[in-house]
Every structure is written in structure tokens, then in C-alpha cells.
N, C-alpha and C positions, 0 to 999 in steps of 0.2 A: 472584449472576447474571453473565453474560459479556457482552461486549460485544467482537464482532471488528471491528478497527479497519481492516480490509483485505479486503475481497471483490469480487469480479469478477462483476456480474449480467448475463448477456450476453442481448439481448433480439431478436435476430435469428429468423427462421423460414425456412424452405427455400424461399419465394417471395422473400424478403427478407433476406439474410445480412448478419451484423454484422462480418465482416473483409473485406478486401481477399483477393482469390482466391490472391495469391501469399504471404499469411502462412498460409491454410489449406496451400496446397501444401508449404512450408516445413516447418511440423508434420509432416506426412505422410512427406515426405523422411527427416526424424529418427526418426519411430517405425519405419521400415522398416529403417533402416540403423544402428540404436541399438547393436546388438551381431552378431558373425557367426555362422554363415553367414548372408547377405543373402537369407532366404527369404520375404520380405514385399514385396508390390507398392505401392509406394505409392499408383498409382491405384486400387487396390481399396480403399484406407483413405479417400480422399478424401470420398466421399459420406457419410460418418458422422462426419467429424472434427468439424464445428461443432455437429452434431445432440446430440452428447454431452453439451455445456457448455451448451446453451441452455433459456432458462427466460422465456419473454415475457411472460407473467404473474406471476412471481414465485411460484406454487404450489411448485416444488421447493426454491426457496431457503428458504421461510418454514417448509414442511413440514419440511426438514432441521433449521432452528434449532429447531422444537418437540420433536422427537425426541433432539436431540443436547445440548439444554441452554444454548442460544444465546439471550438476551434480544434482541439489536439487533447488526444489521450495518451498516458504513460501506461504501457502494458507490461502485467507481470506474470511471468509463468509460474506454473505450479508442479513441484516435482514429491509427490506422497511416496513413491513406491518403498521406499527403506521404512519409512513409518508404518505402513500396513503390512510390510513382510512381502508383497507382490509386485512384480513389475507392470507398470501400465503398458496397455497395448500399443499407446503411443509414447514412445521414449522420449527421455528428454531433450536430446540431441534431434530428434522430430520436431519437436517443440519449438526448440530455438530456430529450427530450419523454416519454421512456419510464419513466427515472427517476423524472422529477417525478411521473408518475402512480403509479407504485408507493409511492413515499413518503406519499401521499395517502392511496393504498390501505390501507396498512401503517403508520400514524402510530406513532412512537415506535419501529418497530421496524426501519423502511429510512432510512438517513440516507444521501442522495445528494449526490455532488460533480458539478461541471460540470469538464471535460476537453478543451477545444480545444487542438491543437497551435499553440501560439502563433507559428509561422510562416506560419499562415494570415493573409491579409490583413486580412481582418474578425476575427480572433481575440477583439478585446477586445469588439466587438458580440455575437458568440456566447456569449462566457462573461455578459455583462450580461444577455442574454435568459436564459440557463440558471439565472441566481440571481433575475431580477424576475418572469419569465414562469412560471417552471417551479418555484419554489422551493428549488431547488439551495443547498446550505451551504457550498460553499468550492471551491477549485481543487485539482486533482490534474495533477502536472505528471511527464512521464516525459522527462527530458533525455537520455537514452541514444539517443532517437529521430533526434539529431541537431542539439540545441541545447544551450547551456551557460544555466543559469538565471539568471545575471547579464547574458544579454543585453538590451540596451536595448529591444527589442519588448515583454518581460514588465513593463516598468516600469510602463506604465498600468493594467493587470491587479492588478500588488500595490498600485498606489495604492488601487484601486477595493477591493481586502481590508481594506486598513487602514481605510477611510471607512466600509466596512460591516461590520466585526469577523468576517471570515469566515478559517478557517485555510488553510493552503497546504500541501497534501502532496505530497512530491516524492520519485519513486525515488532510490536509492542504490546498487544493487546492481551488482556487476561482472559484467556480462552482455550479451554482443554476438549473442546469436539471435535469430532471429525479428525482429518489430519493433525491438528494441533493436539498433542498428547498430553504435552508439559507445561502448563503456563509459566512456572517458576522460569524457565529457561528464556522467556520474552520480557522478562523484568528492563524496564527501561535502565537501570542502574548497571546492568550487566554490559552495557555498550560503553559505559565510562571508561572500562579497563581497556577497551578497541582504541579509545580516543587519545587515551593516555598515551599508548605505545605507537599511534599512527595520526598524530594532530592534525596533520595537514589531509587527512582523509575527509572528503565530501559525503556528509551521511545525512539520511532523513530517517527521523524516527516515526513510522508509519503508525497510524492510528491514535498518536500520543498517547499511549499506555489506556485504551478504551476500557471501559466498563468498571474501573477502579480508578477512584478520585485522587489518592494516594500516587498511583503511578502516572496520572495527569502532570500532578506536582513534582514527580520525579524525572520526567519527559523534559519538563522546563529547567530543572537544575543540570540535567545532563547538557542542554544544550546551551545555558547559558556559559558554560565554561569556555567554548569554541565559536568562534565566528564561521566556521566550516559545516555548523550542525543546523538542519532544520526540522521542525516538527509538520506533520502532515493532519490534518482535521480532516474525519469522516464520518464515522457512526457516533461521535458525541454529538454532531448535529442531527441528523435523519432518524436517528435511532435505526433498528434492524429492519424495518419495513413489515415485522410481524407481531400483532396484527396490521393490517393495510393502512389504518389510521392509527400513526405513531401517538395522537393524544388519548388514544384510550389506553394506551400501555403505561404502567407505572414503573416498568423496569425493562431495559435499561433507561438511565438518564438521558434525555435528548432535548432539544432545543422546543419541543414541544409539550411535554410534560415537566420543564422545570426549565424555562425561559433565563429567568434572572441566575440560576445557577450557571448553566452554560455561558452566558454571556460574561459573566463574572469570571469564569476561566478562561475564556477567550481574551479579556481584558487583562488579565494576570499574565499570560503569555506574551501578549504584543508589550506589556510595558516591560518585563523581562528581557523578550529578544529582539524586539522591533518587529513590526508588520513586516518587514522585508524577509523574515526568515519561518513565515506560517504559509504553508501549502494548503490549496483546497484540492480534495479527493472523494471521492464515494466509495471505493472497495467493493464496485459492483460488475455485472456484467451486461450484455445487449444482445442477447440471443433471441430467437422468436418468441419467447414469453416476457420479455421485459423491454417495451418498445413504447415511446411516448410517454403517457402519462402513468405508463405501467413500470417506467424505469428506476432506476435506484431502489429496486427491489417493492416497488408498488409506491414508491413515494413522488417520482417523477422529478426528472431533471430541472426541468423550470420553475418548481415549486421549490426545489432545493435552491436554486441560484436566486431566486427572487428571496428568498428569505437571507441571502449574504448581501445583496443588494440593498436590503433594509436595514443593514446593521446598523448604520449610524443613526437611525431613529429608534430602533429599540434599544441599542446601548443608551441612549439618552434618557430613557425611561427609568435607567437604573443609578444614573449618577456616571456614566462611563463615557468617553468619547472614542470615535472612528470616525476617519474622514473617508470620503467616496473614493479619493486616491489611495489610500490603505486597503479598501477593498477590495480596489483593482488589481494591486500588489497580490494579495491572498489569492485572488480567484485566477490572475491570468499570468504577470510578468515576473513573478518571483520563480515558477516553473520554467517559463519561457529562458530567462538566464541560466538556471540549473542545467537545464538540459540543452543548451547552447543553441535554443530557437532565435536569440537575440542576442546582442552583445550587452556586457553589464555596463550601466553607466559607471565613470569614474568614483562618485561618491559611494559607491554600494561595492566597488573591488576590494577583496582583503588584500592588503597591503604586505609583503612579504610572506615568508612561510616560517613555520617553526624548525623546517630543516632537519629534525631529527625522527629515527624510527628507533621504538623500543626504548625502555628505560632501564636496561641490564645489561650487562651484568654491573654487581655494585661496585664502586670505588675500593671496598673494604676488600674485595677477593684479590689475594694474592699477585 
């Protein structure tokens, strides 16, 4: 089976949209001016931008999963309000409520995280309510919205995650578009500080530093130091889906324009971390515009899953070794263990705990 560890399920409606107005306009500007001549009007694109990806009752998401052979998805909320300086019509609390309702509606198929911007003055309370009242199962962070993951404002949230055995999923992509204002905040190295102070925290490095090879290596180095850390691979494999055939695009690197490079990167990650700490994901949505072969931004779930299934044969062409069992772990069972869909076998259980939080004050302080 397959578990997609990185999905966005947007629950906005025409009457109450999910994103701030400025986010929608930013996307329309990009659509209209992606290539010359500039013959598209962003104002004409604006009315349908969010409707293409909205799925308030989960019907499109579940239908696409059934059609494409995906058993479960991990759904991550988006809170862009502070980044764009305006409130979304749909509040982060409402987004949490909707995800909780969908998780109950589709048990074992939708696993939902909470994700308030930690710069909100009541972010800890919002997060706790997401867990306690709506049954959400971990924390999603997007530091490039404008904060470092080691910001002290996050420490109480990390404490709560430790006390309740909740995973933390943090974006690490090199991206400064839209709601992601400052790429430097997402550098994987920044998470090393968090893991030094909270080494028992279960952490997932989303995107594994996508679009910057040095950041991929950093992701591995950060994860190497701690058995509780995973990396999640998405756009490194399928590309951005723009243009529709990723093989025609020279940037960013993906498995279809740089197969040997991507396979080598995966092999390095496996040899450094073990296949049991690599997760499959897509970072996509399944609204009305992204179904079937047009899912995963026009690439198609089935095509992507097929690439992973063939990894043992593909890797052998370049002198590397992957087994079918390792592929199954990356596509399926690693996520099931992390998100408690199934028990962890004894040989993959982390024995003991580090048992401390924070590495200060210094013993040299009076």
C-alpha cells in the first residue's frame, strides 16, 4: 500500500475562502507571467484559483486516493495570515476543526496535523485545542513564513509534543514565493538547534531541502545525528509539475531530467539513515482540478508510485542497491509506524530516551 506523508486538504468555500486575498493574487500573478508573451490576465484567473484545489468535504481527496491506490494521507494545514498581513476568511481554528471532522469521517485514511503560525500570541493554546478538541496528531511548521524553528516561542509547543508523543513536521524547502517569504529560515541546519535541545522529539524534514543540493545533504547530516529524525521526499522525484511533462524541464532537478543524480541522492540518504527513516510524499492537493492522471500537479499518483516501485531496477543501472522491501518501507510502513497506524516492530524501536531537554544553563554559571 501507499501512505502519502505530505498532502494539503483545503476546506475553503466560495463564501469563506481558505487563503488570504494576497496569497491568491500572488499565485495568479505567477500564472499570468510564467512565460512570455504575457497574454494572460491575472484578474481573469483570480475567481477560479482557489476553487481548483478546494475540497471541503474530502470527497475529491478520498476519491482520488481510491482511484490511484493510496491508502492514507497525512494532511497539513496552512496558516499564511501573519505572512501576508491579513486574516484569511477561514481561521486557523476553523481549519483545525475541519481537519478533525474529516479525520473522524475517514478513520485510518486521513491523518491530520495542527499548524498555527507560532508567532501568534496564542499559538500554544490554538495548538493544544487542535490536539485535544479536534484529535489532530502532530505539529506542522513552515519556518520560511518568517521564523526560525529554534525561536523560543516554539519551545512550549515542543514540550507539549514531547509530553504527548506527537511528531513535528517542518518544511525545509528553498522557496521564497507566495507565503514563504524568507528561504533562509527553512535551512535544514536550523532544525539541528531544536534537536540539540529536544533530542527525543520525533521530527520529519519535509521536502529534504528541495531545490538546493547542499540542503539535501544538510537534511541527511541533521537526521544522521538522531534516530528520531526522518526525511520526506517529494518534489525531488516528481518535479513541480510545471510544465506538465517534467522531462521537458531542466529546473528544478527531478527524477525525469536528472535520474542518475536523484537516484544517487536517494542512495546516499539510505546508506546514511537507513530506508526506515525515509518517507514518501507529494506536497500536493486533490481538488477538482487534480484528479486521476492530473493529480500530483499533472504528473499522476500512479506514475509517481510506479517510479518508486521500479527503484530497485533503476538504481541497479547506476551501481546502487534498493530492495522491494526497502521501497515498501519508504512508500508505506515507515509512515504507518510514525503516525501510529500500526505497531513498530521490535527491531525498529528506538531503545531508551535521551532523557533531557535543553542544554543550558552552562555549568560555568555561578
